[in-house]
ZAKE-864688 format. One line per 2 residues: their letters; for each residue x, y, z of C-alpha. Coordinates in pm, 1 decimal, always signed. Example, Ala and Ser with C-alpha at 12.3 -4.5 7.8 and 13.67 -1.06 7.14 Angstrom:
as> +1230.0 -450.0 +780.0  +1367.0 -106.0 +714.0
//
This chain:
ms> +1808.9 -1473.0 -130.0  +1815.4 -1585.9 +235.4
nq> +1695.4 -1369.8 +522.3  +2055.2 -1330.7 +635.7
qt> +2163.2 -1209.1 +292.5  +1861.8 -976.4 +266.1
it> +1919.9 -813.0 +602.4  +2295.3 -781.6 +545.1
ra> +2241.4 -614.6 +208.7  +1977.6 -383.6 +355.2
fk> +2220.2 -273.9 +626.8  +2491.8 -203.8 +369.6
dh> +2248.7 -7.1 +154.9  +2124.0 +198.6 +449.0
fs> +2448.6 +262.3 +637.5  +2711.4 +215.6 +361.4
kt> +2913.3 -30.1 +566.7  +2919.5 -393.5 +676.9
ph> +2721.2 -484.4 +988.7  +2918.6 -587.1 +1295.5
fv> +2661.4 -855.4 +1379.6  +2364.8 -1038.3 +1230.7
ir> +2119.3 -1180.3 +1484.1  +1837.0 -1428.6 +1441.2
ap> +1566.4 -1471.2 +1710.4  +1292.9 -1727.4 +1641.7
gr> +921.5 -1720.5 +1694.3  +762.9 -2016.1 +1863.0
vn> +473.2 -2253.0 +1851.0  +349.5 -2387.4 +2181.0
li> +275.4 -2756.7 +2146.1  +76.2 -2775.9 +2468.5
ge> +44.2 -2579.6 +2792.7  -157.8 -2266.9 +2720.3
ht> -216.8 -1992.9 +2978.4  -23.2 -2198.9 +3232.1
dy> +294.6 -1989.9 +3225.3  +170.9 -1695.3 +3431.1
nd> +17.8 -1949.4 +3670.3  +369.2 -2081.7 +3750.9
gf> +291.8 -2399.4 +3556.8  +443.4 -2605.8 +3276.8
vl> +465.3 -2530.7 +2905.6  +606.5 -2717.8 +2606.4
pm> +694.6 -2482.9 +2319.1  +938.4 -2522.2 +2033.9
ai> +1129.1 -2249.1 +1853.3  +1033.1 -2240.9 +1486.6
dr> +1216.1 -2173.5 +1163.4  +1056.0 -1829.7 +1131.8
ai> +1237.0 -1544.7 +1297.4  +1324.4 -1181.3 +1357.1
wi> +1652.3 -1080.2 +1193.7  +1859.9 -778.4 +1292.8
al> +2180.9 -661.5 +1125.0  +2353.2 -400.1 +1336.8
ga> +2661.6 -196.8 +1398.5  +2790.1 -35.6 +1716.0
rn> +2772.8 +341.4 +1757.6  +3006.5 +571.3 +1947.8
dr> +2721.6 +741.7 +2131.1  +2414.9 +629.5 +2327.9
qv> +2169.0 +648.6 +2041.8  +1972.6 +348.0 +1916.1
rl> +1842.0 +364.8 +1559.8  +1659.8 +69.2 +1404.9
rs> +1475.6 +57.8 +1074.0  +1208.5 -206.3 +1020.6
lh> +1195.2 -331.4 +663.0  +852.6 -482.5 +732.4
fd> +697.5 -152.8 +845.3  +931.9 +69.3 +641.1
al> +972.1 +281.2 +951.9  +1247.4 +400.2 +1184.2
te> +1254.2 +397.2 +1563.2  +1524.5 +594.4 +1739.5
fs> +1588.7 +700.6 +2096.7  +1859.3 +794.3 +2343.5
ld> +1956.1 +548.0 +2615.8  +1976.4 +850.2 +2845.4
ei> +1610.5 +940.0 +2791.5  +1385.3 +645.1 +2707.4
th> +1023.8 +751.9 +2670.6  +709.6 +587.2 +2539.7
kp> +618.7 +622.6 +2174.8  +339.7 +415.8 +2014.3
gw> +436.5 +148.0 +1764.7  +662.2 -152.0 +1719.3
ge> +960.7 +36.5 +1860.1  +809.4 +8.1 +2208.3
yi> +950.4 -345.7 +2231.6  +1304.0 -218.8 +2164.6
rg> +1268.8 +71.0 +2407.4  +1111.9 -158.0 +2665.6
va> +1405.7 -397.4 +2654.2  +1653.1 -109.7 +2684.1
wa> +1458.9 +27.9 +2981.7  +1439.8 -311.7 +3154.7
lq> +1810.5 -381.0 +3100.9  +1912.8 -46.0 +3245.0
ea> +1676.4 -91.0 +3538.9  +1848.1 -424.9 +3605.3
gy> +2194.5 -265.2 +3599.8  +2325.6 -376.8 +3260.8
rl> +2572.8 -152.5 +3078.2  +2425.4 -41.1 +2747.7
ag> +2581.7 +116.6 +2441.1  +2425.5 +262.5 +2128.5
we> +2379.2 +77.3 +1801.6  +2212.1 +111.6 +1465.2
gv> +2056.7 -152.0 +1248.9  +1785.9 -287.2 +1023.6
mt> +1529.1 -550.9 +1111.1  +1311.5 -788.0 +913.8
sd> +1082.3 -1076.1 +999.3  +903.0 -1371.4 +845.7
ip> +694.4 -1434.2 +1160.7  +330.4 -1343.3 +1093.5
ig> +241.0 -1058.5 +1331.4  -50.6 -1128.1 +1564.9
ag> -73.0 -1492.2 +1459.8  +6.8 -1631.9 +1803.1
ls> +365.6 -1721.1 +1709.1  +527.9 -1472.1 +1945.4
ss> +678.8 -1216.1 +1714.2  +697.1 -968.5 +2004.2
aa> +910.9 -1195.8 +2223.7  +1139.3 -1263.7 +1927.2
ve> +1189.2 -888.0 +1885.2  +1265.5 -858.6 +2256.1
ma> +1523.3 -1138.5 +2251.2  +1685.0 -1003.5 +1934.8
aa> +1712.0 -661.5 +2098.6  +1854.5 -808.9 +2418.5
ka> +2111.0 -1001.0 +2213.5  +2204.0 -682.8 +2027.0
fs> +2257.3 -491.3 +2350.7  +2468.4 -776.5 +2490.0
lv> +2691.8 -783.6 +2183.7  +2760.8 -411.6 +2165.5
gg> +2778.7 -384.5 +2545.3  +3029.3 -666.4 +2575.8
wg> +2843.1 -874.5 +2836.0  +2719.1 -1233.0 +2824.8
fd> +2368.1 -1329.1 +2716.5  +2212.7 -1556.0 +2981.0
pp> +1887.4 -1704.9 +2842.8  +1681.0 -1718.5 +3165.3
am> +1791.6 -1371.1 +3272.7  +1719.8 -1223.8 +2929.7
aq> +1383.6 -1398.2 +2916.0  +1294.7 -1223.3 +3240.8
ig> +1412.6 -891.8 +3095.3  +1188.6 -945.0 +2792.9
qr> +893.4 -1035.0 +3012.8  +945.5 -723.8 +3224.2
ae> +954.9 -510.7 +2910.0  +629.4 -666.5 +2788.6
nq> +455.1 -643.0 +3126.6  +570.3 -307.5 +3259.1
wv> +662.0 -110.9 +2948.0  +431.6 -238.6 +2671.8
ga> +147.5 -321.1 +2909.9  +67.8 -685.1 +2827.6
nt> +67.4 -918.7 +3129.0  +224.3 -1212.5 +2946.8
gi> +409.7 -1497.5 +3112.9  +770.1 -1603.9 +3061.1
md> +725.2 -1881.5 +2803.1  +759.7 -1685.0 +2480.1
qm> +1082.2 -1512.2 +2576.2  +1228.3 -1830.1 +2725.0
is> +1182.6 -2046.1 +2416.0  +1310.3 -1771.3 +2185.1
aa> +1617.2 -1743.6 +2408.2  +1685.7 -2112.4 +2476.8
gr> +1537.7 -2329.3 +2199.9  +1731.1 -2614.9 +2041.1
ag> +1690.9 -2756.0 +1691.4  +1499.9 -3085.3 +1685.4
ha> +1361.2 -3036.6 +2036.9  +1071.7 -2890.4 +2228.3
ll> +1151.4 -2719.4 +2556.7  +975.2 -2819.3 +2877.0
id> +975.1 -2507.8 +3094.3  +886.1 -2502.4 +3460.8
cr> +765.3 -2144.9 +3481.0  +815.5 -2132.4 +3857.5
dl> +1191.5 -2168.3 +3863.7  +1266.2 -2145.1 +3488.2
st> +1428.8 -2487.8 +3488.3  +1414.3 -2650.2 +3146.2
qq> +1444.7 -2987.9 +2978.9  +1508.8 -3040.6 +2609.0
ip> +1255.0 -3294.4 +2475.4  +1343.0 -3468.2 +2145.5
lp> +1069.5 -3449.9 +1883.8  +965.4 -3740.2 +1659.2
te> +1145.9 -3746.1 +1326.8  +870.3 -3927.6 +1134.7
nv> +601.1 -3671.0 +1218.9  +581.4 -3293.9 +1182.9
fv> +399.2 -3003.0 +1339.1  +196.0 -2793.4 +1096.7
vm> +123.7 -2434.8 +1199.0  -204.2 -2301.6 +1062.4
dt> -255.3 -1925.5 +1061.7  -630.2 -1857.5 +1059.5
at> -584.9 -1503.4 +920.3  -763.5 -1367.1 +1226.2
rh> -566.2 -1147.7 +1460.9  -531.1 -1071.2 +1828.1
ah> -345.0 -820.8 +2042.1  -268.4 -901.9 +2405.6
td> -321.0 -545.4 +2515.0  -676.0 -521.4 +2378.2
sg> -794.6 -884.5 +2382.0  -924.8 -1070.4 +2687.0
yn> -574.5 -1187.0 +2779.7  -529.8 -959.4 +3079.4
er> -882.7 -1040.7 +3198.4  -804.4 -1412.7 +3195.3
re> -492.9 -1354.3 +3399.6  -692.4 -1158.4 +3656.7
ec> -947.1 -1441.3 +3673.6  -670.9 -1694.5 +3738.6
ea> -531.8 -1477.1 +4016.8  -879.7 -1455.3 +4169.5
aa> -913.0 -1835.2 +4155.4  -576.2 -1878.3 +4326.4
rf> -679.5 -1641.8 +4604.9  -1003.0 -1834.5 +4655.2
lg> -809.8 -2161.7 +4677.5  -554.5 -2013.0 +4917.5
vs> -246.6 -2051.6 +4698.9  -9.9 -1808.6 +4532.9
hl> -58.4 -1967.2 +4189.5  -285.1 -2232.2 +4039.0
rd> +24.1 -2447.0 +3984.8  -10.7 -2545.3 +4352.2
vd> -353.8 -2707.2 +4310.9  -405.5 -3060.7 +4181.1
lp> -731.2 -3184.2 +4032.4  -861.2 -3375.8 +4339.5
tf> -801.3 -3071.6 +4561.7  -970.9 -2847.8 +4308.4
rd> -1277.0 -3072.1 +4296.0  -1298.9 -3077.1 +4675.6
ra> -1267.4 -2701.6 +4723.6  -1415.4 -2536.6 +4413.0
gg> -1779.5 -2558.6 +4513.0  -1807.9 -2201.8 +4632.3
mg> -1634.3 -2045.5 +4332.2  -1825.1 -1855.5 +4068.1
eg> -1885.1 -2053.7 +3750.6  -1655.0 -1846.6 +3531.4
ir> -1364.1 -1846.6 +3774.9  -1408.4 -2219.4 +3835.7
rr> -1382.7 -2299.7 +3464.8  -1072.7 -2084.8 +3423.3
ar> -903.7 -2265.6 +3711.1  -1008.4 -2607.8 +3583.3
hv> -842.7 -2539.3 +3249.0  -511.7 -2437.3 +3406.2
it> -501.8 -2731.3 +3647.6  -587.8 -2992.8 +3384.2
en> -358.0 -2830.1 +3128.3  -58.4 -2856.7 +3361.3
ar> -125.1 -3228.4 +3392.6  -155.5 -3261.3 +3013.3
vl> +185.7 -3099.3 +2960.3  +359.6 -3356.0 +3180.3
ea> +172.8 -3638.8 +3007.6  +274.1 -3496.0 +2670.5
ve> +641.9 -3497.5 +2767.0  +621.3 -3867.1 +2848.2
al> +432.3 -3936.6 +2527.0  +702.7 -3767.2 +2320.0
rq> +979.4 -3946.7 +2505.8  +806.3 -4277.6 +2432.3
gd> +738.0 -4187.5 +2069.6  +364.1 -4216.1 +2131.3
sp> +224.6 -3971.2 +1875.6  -137.2 -4096.0 +1906.6
km> -132.4 -4011.2 +2277.7  +29.2 -3674.6 +2208.6
gr> -246.3 -3603.2 +1959.6  -521.5 -3693.3 +2205.3
lm> -369.2 -3457.7 +2460.6  -361.8 -3177.5 +2202.5
da> -728.6 -3238.6 +2122.4  -818.5 -3228.2 +2492.5
sh> -620.1 -2907.5 +2536.7  -815.0 -2736.2 +2261.3
as> -1148.6 -2846.4 +2404.9  -1047.2 -2703.7 +2742.6
lr> -933.1 -2374.6 +2590.0  -1258.8 -2353.5 +2395.4
dd> -1503.0 -2449.2 +2669.9  -1337.6 -2366.0 +3003.4
fe> -1097.0 -2084.1 +2923.1  -1298.1 -1939.4 +2633.5
vt> -1009.1 -1798.4 +2432.8  -1081.8 -1951.0 +2092.8
nr> -1287.4 -1794.3 +1816.0  -1498.5 -1946.2 +1540.8
el> -1210.2 -1959.1 +1294.9  -975.9 -2135.5 +1536.8
nv> -1242.9 -2393.5 +1613.7  -1311.7 -2451.3 +1244.4
mv> -941.0 -2489.1 +1169.5  -890.0 -2738.2 +1451.0
el> -1197.3 -2945.7 +1364.9  -1100.6 -2963.5 +997.9
sq> -748.9 -3070.8 +1094.1  -867.2 -3339.3 +1334.0
nq> -1073.2 -3496.4 +1056.4  -785.4 -3531.1 +810.5
pg> -603.5 -3861.2 +747.6  -261.8 -3863.9 +909.6
cf> -347.8 -3605.4 +1177.0  -292.3 -3724.4 +1533.0
ga> -436.1 -3413.6 +1698.7  -469.9 -3036.3 +1679.0
rm> -523.4 -2735.8 +1901.5  -514.7 -2359.0 +1905.9
tg> -178.0 -2218.3 +2006.5  -78.8 -1887.6 +2161.0
gg> -288.6 -1649.6 +2366.2  -600.7 -1711.9 +2160.8
fg> -880.0 -1480.7 +2041.7  -746.9 -1541.9 +1689.7
gs> -409.7 -1636.4 +1551.8  -291.6 -1988.1 +1483.1
av> -350.8 -2354.4 +1550.1  -102.0 -2641.2 +1540.9
al> -144.2 -3002.6 +1430.7  +71.1 -3312.6 +1471.5
ve> +77.5 -3486.8 +1133.9  +250.7 -3781.9 +969.6
ea> +529.9 -3630.3 +762.0  +440.2 -3847.0 +462.9
ra> +92.6 -3693.8 +460.4  +185.0 -3336.4 +544.5
ke> +146.0 -3204.9 +189.5  -199.2 -3351.7 +133.5
ft> -297.2 -3242.9 +484.8  -206.8 -2879.6 +425.7
qa> -380.6 -2870.8 +87.2  -700.5 -3029.8 +218.8
vd> -721.6 -2807.3 +527.2  -641.3 -2493.9 +326.9
ea> -921.6 -2560.6 +78.2  -1176.3 -2666.3 +339.7
yq> -1099.8 -2368.3 +562.4  -1137.8 -2122.1 +277.0
aa> -1470.4 -2280.0 +186.4  -1593.5 -2264.8 +547.4
tg> -1477.7 -1913.0 +636.9  -1400.1 -1720.5 +319.5
ld> -1055.7 -1643.9 +464.3  -717.6 -1723.3 +312.0
ph> -513.1 -1915.7 +572.0  -141.1 -1977.4 +576.3
ly> -25.6 -2330.0 +658.0  +333.7 -2443.7 +681.0
vc> +535.4 -2725.9 +823.4  +753.9 -2601.2 +1107.9
ra> +1093.3 -2736.2 +1207.8  +1224.8 -2692.2 +1560.6
sn> +1511.1 -2441.7 +1549.1  +1773.3 -2295.1 +1778.7
gv> +1697.6 -2001.5 +2002.4  +1844.7 -1655.2 +1949.0
et> +2188.9 -1671.9 +1795.2  +2454.3 -1459.9 +1630.0
ma> +2459.3 -1567.1 +1265.8  +2749.5 -1346.2 +1156.9
rs> +2997.6 -1104.8 +1306.2  +3263.3 -877.4 +1163.6
tt> +3572.0 -729.5 +1321.9  +3580.5 -448.0 +1067.3
ts> +3389.0 -120.9 +1081.9  +3359.0 -52.4 +711.1
//
């Protein structure tokens, strides 16, 4: 049974009627450009074929009621009195709060939600929840869903309601992805370019079975360090510093701050090189850039862990692998590798076995296809 069928049936079982809408909002894997988004830089994610699904129906009042099949739990609140309550429902409440703060007209709804995005694996399940919720509010409220605007709403919910100082990338790719493409995002002005991906190669996502949480990992600390580096260099964001300028002016910076800045500045350059490599079909170059990105995240930004490093090193040594790197905020989660499609099966088997032997952990590896961003998969004009 497909996710759409599962969530539709669950809604019927729970509410004894047909859902008005079924929404799908994808997770993402970032191909390159890590910790550059909140520095106003460049990122290159793709939406993946793993997603949050919500089946919902409009209500006649201002109540929101959503049951998570994954957690077997209900979150409910009034749009007239949105308050904090620990748990996964904070992302729904945060989106509702941010939308109302921005002047959007909201109406109540009820629904069920499921997901096949591994939570905490660095594949942006939280942003997918936010974009699914924003889409739900747009559908029952009768207003248009604008991807950049909704990405900003999701970011505000994450930053100011949930308390994680994430950038805009995760929400933007979940809102605006396109099948078969990566999305180059300029995080300064939110301009985007769809970048076709090679058809003869695939990206393999490798969940290390180690977990992170932005609110209690070193994520916020790294952001503060980047802001300190920008102040030292006299710019609003590290996006405004190129490598020659950095080398000329970084002498008086503390060692830790200097390494954080060096990662961001070199990573921005790698993203733009990666776009050209993909446009030219140069997978070996793309792979080398991924390898260099991981080394920078490991040594300069210090957001990997032992398991991520083991996973990446094992991947890089496999036949048919062009390159590999950690992906996401770090401190656990997932890595991604660019692999010849013809060798993807043997690659995943070899890495799975070697990783288990090296760490004693059971990883999850799967080939990812670039998918569309948030979309309405079904709608009904009936209420029964």
